[in-house]
C-alpha positions, 0 to 999 in steps of 0.5 A: 843800484839807484833804483833799489835805493829809490825804492828803499827811500820811497818805502821809508818815506811811505812808512813814516807818513803812514805811521807804520809800526815801530823800530824793532826790526832790522829792515831798511824800510821798517819803522817810523819816526816817533812822536816828539820826545825831548826827555824820557825814562830809560831802562834804568828808570833815570831821566834822559835828555837827548844830546845837544842838537847837531853834536857828535857823541861817543859810542857809550853816549850813542849806545845809551841813547839807543835804549831810550824810547822814541829815538829813531836810528838812521843809517845814512850809508848806501844800501849795499853798506847797510845790507852788509851790516848795520845797527839793530833797528836802524833805518837806511836813508842814504845821504848821497841819494838825490832824494835825501833832502826830500825824504827828510822833509817828510819826517817830524822835525822835533823827533829824536834822531841818532845818525851814523855812517861808516866813519862819522863823515857822512853822518856829520853831513846828514846832521848838518842838513837836518839842522839846516832843515829845522830838526831840533833833536839830532846827533851822530856817532863819532867814528861811525859803525867802525868805532861802534864795532871796535868798541865791541858793540854788535851789528846785524848781519845778513 
């Protein structure tokens, strides 16, 4: 299990560094961290600003953020949890992995990151670490994927 997690983290870091193509898939190693994005225009055409750095947001706010260009979605649960079901376009980066901090250091600190876990505890830990490392646009989902599903939102399942 540790080996598979390391392989996934190495692949994620490599994809981030090499600038591999976007976040449209459900793979734990697909996608890259986007170019910096403070504000943008969403599907509705309205201007959008990322939630305050380091904050916890509710499901509607999180869902709205995911429709914005340049937002990277990070699932900080274990690889097994991720494989059992995750949000579409999420990239898996296990907060409990020994390589978590090292992998974070390879990511652009000024990109926008939406982070979630199962209940919000691990994502809160991950966001705190990211803020400590100098990330400037990171927030997480209150209640995690549990709250997401309870509100009727969908997940990608194997």
